[in-house]
VOPAGU-2260 file (C-alpha; in pm, 1 decimal, decimal comma):
REM VOPAGU-2260
SITE   aa  ch    i         X         Y         Z
SITE  UNK   A    0   10092,7    8912,6    8771,9
SITE  UNK   A    1    9919,7    8501,4    8725,8
SITE  UNK   A    2    9904,0    8468,7    8323,1
SITE  UNK   A    3    9709,4    8147,2    8324,8
SITE  UNK   A    4    9738,5    7815,9    8602,4
SITE  UNK   A    5    9600,7    7456,5    8624,4
SITE  UNK   A    6    9483,7    7309,3    8887,1
SITE  UNK   A    7    9392,2    6906,6    8941,6
SITE  UNK   A    8    9216,1    6706,6    9193,7
SITE  UNK   A    9    9200,0    6978,6    9456,5
SITE  UNK   A   10    8906,4    6883,7    9673,6
SITE  UNK   A   11    8605,6    6878,6    9382,7
SITE  UNK   A   12    8855,5    7011,8    9191,3
SITE  UNK   A   13    8885,4    6787,0    8830,5
SITE  UNK   A   14    9067,5    6999,3    8622,6
SITE  UNK   A   15    9084,2    7383,2    8637,4
SITE  UNK   A   16    9258,2    7503,7    8345,4
SITE  UNK   A   17    9237,3    7903,5    8325,1
SITE  UNK   A   18    9422,0    8230,9    8156,1
SITE  UNK   A   19    9254,5    8486,8    8345,8
SITE  UNK   A   20    9308,0    8859,2    8214,9
SITE  UNK   A   21    9541,8    9131,3    8382,0
SITE  UNK   A   22    9268,7    9313,1    8575,7
SITE  UNK   A   23    8900,4    9169,7    8693,0
SITE  UNK   A   24    8888,2    8797,9    8717,5
SITE  UNK   A   25    8581,0    8654,5    8883,1
SITE  UNK   A   26    8492,6    8296,2    9001,5
SITE  UNK   A   27    8103,7    8191,7    9055,1
SITE  UNK   A   28    7955,7    7885,6    9156,8
SITE  UNK   A   29    7767,5    7721,0    9401,8
SITE  UNK   A   30    7831,7    7639,9    9759,2
SITE  UNK   A   31    8065,8    7389,3    9749,7
SITE  UNK   A   32    8162,1    7374,7    9386,3
SITE  UNK   A   33    8524,5    7485,5    9458,5
SITE  UNK   A   34    8578,9    7819,2    9505,4
SITE  UNK   A   35    8777,9    7911,9    9807,3
SITE  UNK   A   36    8982,5    7580,4    9781,4
SITE  UNK   A   37    9083,4    7753,1    9429,4
SITE  UNK   A   38    9182,9    8074,6    9533,2
SITE  UNK   A   39    9361,2    7923,6    9872,7
SITE  UNK   A   40    9611,6    7696,1    9644,7
SITE  UNK   A   41    9617,7    7979,8    9390,5
SITE  UNK   A   42    9666,1    8221,0    9741,1
SITE  UNK   A   43    9950,8    7979,8    9860,2
SITE  UNK   A   44   10171,9    7919,5    9552,0
SITE  UNK   A   45   10200,8    8297,8    9492,3
SITE  UNK   A   46   10245,6    8389,1    9859,5
SITE  UNK   A   47   10527,0    8132,3    9849,5
SITE  UNK   A   48   10707,3    8287,8    9536,9
SITE  UNK   A   49   10681,9    8569,0    9725,8
SITE  UNK   A   50   10838,1    8517,7   10058,0
SITE  UNK   A   51   11084,8    8243,4    9894,3
SITE  UNK   A   52   11458,6    8449,3    9929,1
SITE  UNK   A   53   11314,1    8771,3   10071,1
SITE  UNK   A   54   11504,1    8871,2   10330,3
SITE  UNK   A   55   11705,4    8698,1   10513,2
SITE  UNK   A   56   11450,2    8383,6   10533,4
SITE  UNK   A   57   11700,6    8093,4   10382,9
SITE  UNK   A   58   11467,0    7832,2   10339,6
SITE  UNK   A   59   11437,6    7638,4   10043,2
SITE  UNK   A   60   11126,4    7700,2    9813,0
SITE  UNK   A   61   10999,8    7396,7    9930,6
SITE  UNK   A   62   11059,3    7496,8   10299,5
SITE  UNK   A   63   10796,1    7800,7   10250,3
SITE  UNK   A   64   10540,9    7630,3   10070,9
SITE  UNK   A   65   10515,0    7347,3   10254,2
SITE  UNK   A   66   10432,1    7580,0   10579,7
SITE  UNK   A   67   10256,3    7767,5   10359,1
SITE  UNK   A   68    9996,5    7507,9   10228,5
SITE  UNK   A   69    9993,2    7382,7   10618,1
SITE  UNK   A   70    9918,9    7732,4   10752,9
SITE  UNK   A   71    9668,4    7758,8   10477,6
SITE  UNK   A   72    9460,9    7509,7   10444,2
SITE  UNK   A   73    9527,9    7375,4   10801,5
SITE  UNK   A   74    9496,1    6978,6   10768,5
SITE  UNK   A   75    9679,4    6736,4   11028,4
SITE  UNK   A   76    9770,0    6572,1   10663,7
SITE  UNK   A   77    9749,9    6765,6   10396,9
SITE  UNK   A   78    9719,3    6432,9   10130,5
SITE  UNK   A   79    9327,4    6529,1   10271,6
SITE  UNK   A   80    9324,6    6777,7    9976,3
SITE  UNK   A   81    9360,1    6548,0    9715,3
SITE  UNK   A   82    9007,8    6435,3    9570,3
SITE  UNK   A   83    8939,4    6100,1    9619,3
SITE  UNK   A   84    9026,6    5791,5    9382,7
SITE  UNK   A   85    9353,1    5545,2    9321,0
SITE  UNK   A   86    9626,5    5721,3    9169,5
SITE  UNK   A   87    9536,7    6078,9    9249,0
SITE  UNK   A   88    9759,9    6351,5    9287,6
SITE  UNK   A   89    9727,4    6733,0    9370,7
SITE  UNK   A   90    9877,0    6919,5    9092,0
SITE  UNK   A   91    9905,0    7303,4    9046,4
SITE  UNK   A   92   10066,3    7403,5    8735,3
SITE  UNK   A   93   10141,4    7802,4    8681,2
SITE  UNK   A   94   10281,3    8107,5    8506,9
SITE  UNK   A   95   10343,4    8367,2    8742,6
SITE  UNK   A   96   10574,9    8719,2    8641,9
SITE  UNK   A   97   10639,8    8498,6    8318,3
SITE  UNK   A   98   10786,1    8141,5    8506,0
SITE  UNK   A   99   10667,3    7857,6    8545,0
SITE  UNK   A  100   10623,3    7744,0    8887,2
SITE  UNK   A  101   10483,3    7376,4    9035,8
SITE  UNK   A  102   10379,3    7136,6    9252,4
SITE  UNK   A  103   10212,8    6801,5    9356,7
SITE  UNK   A  104   10121,4    6549,8    9585,6
SITE  UNK   A  105    9958,8    6234,2    9638,7
SITE  UNK   A  106    9725,1    6132,2    9947,9
SITE  UNK   A  107    9981,5    6002,4   10146,1
SITE  UNK   A  108   10145,4    6355,9   10211,3
SITE  UNK   A  109   10167,7    6439,0   10573,0
SITE  UNK   A  110   10352,2    6811,2   10578,0
SITE  UNK   A  111   10469,0    6873,8   10269,2
SITE  UNK   A  112   10467,5    6819,0    9851,6
SITE  UNK   A  113   10576,8    6542,2    9693,3
SITE  UNK   A  114   10746,2    6752,8    9374,6
SITE  UNK   A  115   10822,5    7144,1    9325,6
SITE  UNK   A  116   10976,8    7390,9    9110,6
SITE  UNK   A  117   11076,0    7702,7    9236,8
SITE  UNK   A  118   11131,6    7991,8    9050,5
SITE  UNK   A  119   11378,3    8157,2    8890,8
SITE  UNK   A  120   11334,6    8475,1    9110,4
SITE  UNK   A  121   11114,8    8582,9    9374,5
SITE  UNK   A  122   10798,9    8828,5    9395,0
SITE  UNK   A  123   10881,8    9229,8    9493,9
SITE  UNK   A  124   10516,7    9281,0    9529,6
SITE  UNK   A  125   10272,7    9147,2    9824,6
SITE  UNK   A  126    9969,7    8984,2    9730,2
SITE  UNK   A  127    9678,2    9027,6    9944,0
SITE  UNK   A  128    9398,8    8748,3   10075,7
SITE  UNK   A  129    9049,2    8888,1   10163,5
SITE  UNK   A  130    8848,2    8644,4   10358,4
SITE  UNK   A  131    8485,8    8731,3   10367,6
SITE  UNK   A  132    8477,2    8779,2   10765,6
SITE  UNK   A  133    8638,5    9084,6   10884,0
SITE  UNK   A  134    8961,7    9069,8   11126,7
SITE  UNK   A  135    9046,0    9371,6   11268,9
SITE  UNK   A  136    8829,8    9297,1   11589,8
SITE  UNK   A  137    8982,3    8939,4   11560,5
SITE  UNK   A  138    9310,2    9034,0   11561,6
SITE  UNK   A  139    9464,0    8978,4   11944,0
SITE  UNK   A  140    9348,4    8633,9   11911,9
SITE  UNK   A  141    9397,7    8510,8   11532,1
SITE  UNK   A  142    9800,9    8647,0   11688,6
SITE  UNK   A  143    9744,4    8440,0   11979,8
SITE  UNK   A  144    9616,3    8115,6   11819,3
SITE  UNK   A  145    9919,3    8140,9   11540,9
SITE  UNK   A  146   10232,0    8366,3   11752,5
SITE  UNK   A  147   10195,5    8177,3   12054,2
SITE  UNK   A  148    9940,2    7892,5   12080,9
SITE  UNK   A  149   10082,6    7779,7   11710,9
SITE  UNK   A  150    9722,2    7619,2   11671,8
SITE  UNK   A  151    9497,0    7551,9   11415,9
SITE  UNK   A  152    9191,8    7832,8   11404,5
SITE  UNK   A  153    9264,2    8070,8   11179,7
SITE  UNK   A  154    9469,2    8051,0   10860,6
SITE  UNK   A  155    9665,2    8234,8   10667,3
SITE  UNK   A  156    9471,0    8425,0   10460,1
SITE  UNK   A  157    9343,9    8598,8   10839,5
SITE  UNK   A  158    9714,9    8603,2   10929,0
SITE  UNK   A  159    9884,1    8720,8   10613,6
SITE  UNK   A  160    9628,8    9023,9   10632,3
SITE  UNK   A  161    9679,5    9143,7   11010,4
SITE  UNK   A  162   10026,1    9135,3   10922,2
SITE  UNK   A  163    9992,4    9366,6   10612,3
SITE  UNK   A  164    9715,1    9604,1   10813,5
SITE  UNK   A  165    9927,5    9684,4   11084,0
SITE  UNK   A  166   10207,4    9798,4   10894,5
SITE  UNK   A  167   10238,8   10161,0   10960,2
SITE  UNK   A  168   10118,3   10405,8   10700,6
SITE  UNK   A  169   10369,7   10557,0   10436,4
SITE  UNK   A  170   10420,4   10943,9   10322,3
SITE  UNK   A  171   10496,3   11047,7    9992,5
SITE  UNK   A  172   10324,1   11065,1    9671,8
SITE  UNK   A  173   10097,0   10764,8    9571,9
SITE  UNK   A  174   10014,4   10599,6    9235,7
SITE  UNK   A  175    9731,6   10809,9    9056,0
SITE  UNK   A  176    9506,6   10570,5    9058,3
SITE  UNK   A  177    9553,1   10442,2    9383,7
SITE  UNK   A  178    9560,1   10846,7    9522,2
SITE  UNK   A  179    9181,1   10855,6    9322,5
SITE  UNK   A  180    9039,4   10549,7    9483,0
SITE  UNK   A  181    9173,3   10650,0    9818,4
SITE  UNK   A  182    8976,6   10987,4    9783,4
SITE  UNK   A  183    8682,9   10739,3    9664,2
SITE  UNK   A  184    8719,5   10567,0    9941,2
SITE  UNK   A  185    8766,4   10816,7   10185,5
SITE  UNK   A  186    8379,6   10925,9   10065,6
SITE  UNK   A  187    8259,6   10634,2   10099,3
SITE  UNK   A  188    8370,3   10594,7   10465,0
SITE  UNK   A  189    8382,2   10915,4   10612,2
SITE  UNK   A  190    8651,9   10838,2   10827,3
SITE  UNK   A  191    8936,5   10652,0   10922,5
SITE  UNK   A  192    9149,1   10327,6   11053,0
SITE  UNK   A  193    9342,1   10469,6   11323,9
SITE  UNK   A  194    9579,3   10239,8   11607,2
SITE  UNK   A  195    9643,6   10316,7   11967,4
SITE  UNK   A  196    9848,6   10063,2   12111,3
SITE  UNK   A  197    9723,4    9732,9   12021,5
SITE  UNK   A  198    9325,9    9823,7   11972,9
SITE  UNK   A  199    9180,3    9947,2   11637,0
SITE  UNK   A  200    8994,2   10222,7   11621,5
SITE  UNK   A  201    8769,2   10409,4   11335,2
SITE  UNK   A  202    8768,0   10762,0   11364,4
SITE  UNK   A  203    8535,3   10995,1   11244,5
SITE  UNK   A  204    8545,9   11407,9   11269,8
SITE  UNK   A  205    8697,0   11393,8   11639,5
SITE  UNK   A  206    8459,6   11102,7   11759,8
SITE  UNK   A  207    8731,0   10720,6   11770,5
SITE  UNK   A  208    8462,8   10423,8   11761,2
SITE  UNK   A  209    8601,6   10088,6   11852,9
SITE  UNK   A  210    8649,4    9879,9   11615,9
SITE  UNK   A  211    8427,1    9623,5   11771,3
SITE  UNK   A  212    8165,5    9845,5   11706,4
SITE  UNK   A  213    8221,9    9930,0   11403,1
SITE  UNK   A  214    7987,0    9843,9   11063,2
SITE  UNK   A  215    8145,0    9521,0   10880,5
SITE  UNK   A  216    8114,0    9706,0   10554,4
SITE  UNK   A  217    8308,2    9993,4   10687,4
SITE  UNK   A  218    8560,8    9733,6   10842,8
SITE  UNK   A  219    8654,9    9597,6   10491,9
SITE  UNK   A  220    8672,5    9880,1   10258,3
SITE  UNK   A  221    8906,0   10063,6   10554,2
SITE  UNK   A  222    9096,7    9764,9   10582,3
SITE  UNK   A  223    9123,5    9818,4   10148,9
SITE  UNK   A  224    9216,6   10198,3   10171,3
SITE  UNK   A  225    9506,1   10128,4   10491,2
SITE  UNK   A  226    9677,6    9895,6   10225,0
SITE  UNK   A  227    9692,7   10149,0    9978,3
SITE  UNK   A  228    9802,2   10373,9   10247,4
SITE  UNK   A  229   10068,4   10192,2   10397,3
SITE  UNK   A  230   10203,2   10021,6   10014,8
SITE  UNK   A  231   10120,0    9639,9   10063,6
SITE  UNK   A  232    9928,6    9682,4    9778,2
SITE  UNK   A  233   10148,3    9825,2    9466,9
SITE  UNK   A  234   10039,1    9783,3    9101,1
SITE  UNK   A  235   10211,4    9453,4    9111,3
SITE  UNK   A  236    9987,7    9297,0    9332,7
SITE  UNK   A  237    9743,4    9024,2    9308,2
SITE  UNK   A  238    9430,5    9100,6    9538,8
SITE  UNK   A  239    9241,3    8796,6    9574,8
SITE  UNK   A  240    8841,1    8881,3    9768,7
SITE  UNK   A  241    8596,0    8594,2    9889,4
SITE  UNK   A  242    8253,7    8704,6    9813,3
SITE  UNK   A  243    8307,3    9100,0    9800,5
SITE  UNK   A  244    7912,1    9173,0    9827,6
SITE  UNK   A  245    7945,1    9054,7   10254,1
SITE  UNK   A  246    7817,5    9313,6   10440,5
SITE  UNK   A  247    7847,3    9610,5   10205,5
SITE  UNK   A  248    7435,4    9720,0   10139,4
SITE  UNK   A  249    7474,7    9789,7    9706,8
SITE  UNK   A  250    7532,0   10153,9    9658,0
SITE  UNK   A  251    7882,6   10075,0    9836,5
SITE  UNK   A  252    7905,9    9739,2    9643,5
SITE  UNK   A  253    7849,8    9974,0    9358,1
SITE  UNK   A  254    8149,7   10256,0    9439,9
SITE  UNK   A  255    8334,5    9958,0    9591,6
SITE  UNK   A  256    8394,3    9785,7    9265,8
SITE  UNK   A  257    8469,7   10118,5    9106,7
SITE  UNK   A  258    8761,3   10130,4    9333,5
SITE  UNK   A  259    8881,7    9849,7    9243,0
SITE  UNK   A  260    8820,8    9908,9    8920,7
SITE  UNK   A  261    9120,1   10224,3    8938,3
SITE  UNK   A  262    9316,5    9965,2    9113,5
SITE  UNK   A  263    9301,1    9742,7    8809,1
SITE  UNK   A  264    9393,0   10007,4    8583,1
SITE  UNK   A  265    9748,6   10077,9    8778,5
SITE  UNK   A  266    9791,7    9721,5    8712,0
SITE  UNK   A  267    9676,7    9519,5    9060,3
SITE  UNK   A  268    9548,3    9180,9    8920,5
SITE  UNK   A  269    9213,2    9128,6    9100,4
SITE  UNK   A  270    9007,7    8792,2    9165,1
SITE  UNK   A  271    8667,5    8766,7    9307,1
SITE  UNK   A  272    8441,2    8455,7    9417,6
SITE  UNK   A  273    8069,8    8534,4    9415,7
SITE  UNK   A  274    7733,5    8483,7    9522,3
SITE  UNK   A  275    7590,2    8813,3    9370,5
SITE  UNK   A  276    7412,9    8898,4    9028,5
SITE  UNK   A  277    7446,2    9248,5    9155,5
SITE  UNK   A  278    7829,2    9203,8    9148,1
SITE  UNK   A  279    7847,4    9051,5    8791,5
SITE  UNK   A  280    7572,7    9312,1    8691,3
SITE  UNK   A  281    7807,2    9611,1    8795,7
SITE  UNK   A  282    8087,2    9426,6    8643,7
SITE  UNK   A  283    7935,4    9373,3    8305,1
SITE  UNK   A  284    7892,1    9758,2    8296,2
SITE  UNK   A  285    8202,0    9804,7    8419,9
SITE  UNK   A  286    8321,6    9643,8    8086,0
SITE  UNK   A  287    8093,1    9814,0    7839,2
SITE  UNK   A  288    8214,2   10174,6    8019,9
SITE  UNK   A  289    8573,9   10091,6    8036,6
SITE  UNK   A  290    8642,9    9862,6    7719,9
SITE  UNK   A  291    8776,3    9604,8    7983,3
SITE  UNK   A  292    8745,2    9237,1    7970,5
SITE  UNK   A  293    8634,5    9003,5    8289,0
SITE  UNK   A  294    8706,5    8658,8    8247,2
SITE  UNK   A  295    8503,1    8448,2    8402,7
SITE  UNK   A  296    8549,7    8039,0    8540,4
SITE  UNK   A  297    8243,5    7891,5    8633,5
SITE  UNK   A  298    8255,4    7628,4    8851,2
SITE  UNK   A  299    7965,3    7360,2    8881,7
SITE  UNK   A  300    7995,3    6973,3    8949,8
SITE  UNK   A  301    8358,1    6947,3    8995,4
SITE  UNK   A  302    8416,4    7095,3    8617,8
SITE  UNK   A  303    8481,0    7368,6    8442,8
SITE  UNK   A  304    8394,7    7673,3    8226,3
SITE  UNK   A  305    8455,7    7974,2    8100,7
SITE  UNK   A  306    8327,7    8330,6    7944,4
SITE  UNK   A  307    8410,1    8665,2    7946,9
SITE  UNK   A  308    8161,4    8941,0    8086,2
SITE  UNK   A  309    8189,3    9123,4    7813,8
SITE  UNK   A  310    8007,7    8879,5    7616,4
SITE  UNK   A  311    7725,7    8908,2    7853,8
SITE  UNK   A  312    7611,3    8716,0    8154,0
SITE  UNK   A  313    7779,8    8360,8    8174,8
SITE  UNK   A  314    7540,6    8022,1    8194,7
SITE  UNK   A  315    7565,1    7923,0    8579,8
SITE  UNK   A  316    7291,3    7843,2    8872,5
SITE  UNK   A  317    7392,8    8131,2    9026,0
SITE  UNK   A  318    7286,3    8360,8    8708,0
SITE  UNK   A  319    6956,0    8150,8    8659,5
SITE  UNK   A  320    6835,8    8185,4    8971,5
SITE  UNK   A  321    6900,9    8567,2    8948,8
SITE  UNK   A  322    6710,5    8539,0    8586,9
SITE  UNK   A  323    6457,0    8332,2    8740,7
SITE  UNK   A  324    6341,6    8523,1    9008,8
SITE  UNK   A  325    6353,8    8853,4    8774,3
SITE  UNK   A  326    6089,3    8712,2    8593,9
SITE  UNK   A  327    5888,1    8625,3    8859,8
SITE  UNK   A  328    5869,0    8924,8    8991,1
SITE  UNK   A  329    5786,5    9094,7    8676,1
SITE  UNK   A  330    5513,0    8839,5    8610,2
SITE  UNK   A  331    5367,7    8931,5    8946,5
SITE  UNK   A  332    5393,2    9327,2    8855,3
SITE  UNK   A  333    5160,1    9236,0    8511,1
SITE  UNK   A  334    4942,1    9025,2    8726,9
SITE  UNK   A  335    5009,7    8709,3    8574,2
């Protein structure tokens, strides 16, 4: 679990300390406030801890981290990530599974970090990043770009997800909450993902539909079902979801969040970045129904503030706009 972190001088993010919770955690803010940068920095750190020392990979933690930074942010010079200002250094400090991890670099950094504190032990879980765009219909392009051409284009959030989805399903009994989530997802989907050769299909009954003509929302939900079935998501995983509302209609969003609540109850730590008041409202209802906490990190103007949905909606431009729109609709309906 990611127990705490502090990110300094990462693009628009000046200083963002946060103590997230073990279940749902939500980041909100307008465009260009650094939500995706924040998620990618955290994902880079967590995945580096997971890949370090795994199997026959004899790279040092620093080497794993340097590679992950390069292929996640895809900059010719990673120092360009550092917030402009004389003497500024980008710093990421975190507690992951009760061990301290740290890295830092300045504006002159080319391909590697200046400082790094390696973890005492690697994580055995696999953390997953769900980009806002789906990956299945462009898998061949992603692989060509990364494995053959070695060109920037699709960062490690896409490539790692493709790798995870390609692991075949496992037989045997799943964790109860995961099994319950898969039942709910199956009902929501009405079908399943299948792979034939190098092609993906969405199978509904006896009909096999090419994934390229399958709805975006269906593909997103089907990928989650696949990751539960092949055990790439486990109770120790950390799940990053960028805009869970993308390509999902309101009823599907509600059911999708209900399924994620089952995963959170099993131990999956979930980070979401959203622009949707609808998503926030559903999560607030879950706090009341399940008596759980949903920490909120609000980003605005390079600054960060924290709150919890169990205490009510946070103050933030996206929330304020949604409330203002509702008030306008109410006034119009009353003829005022």
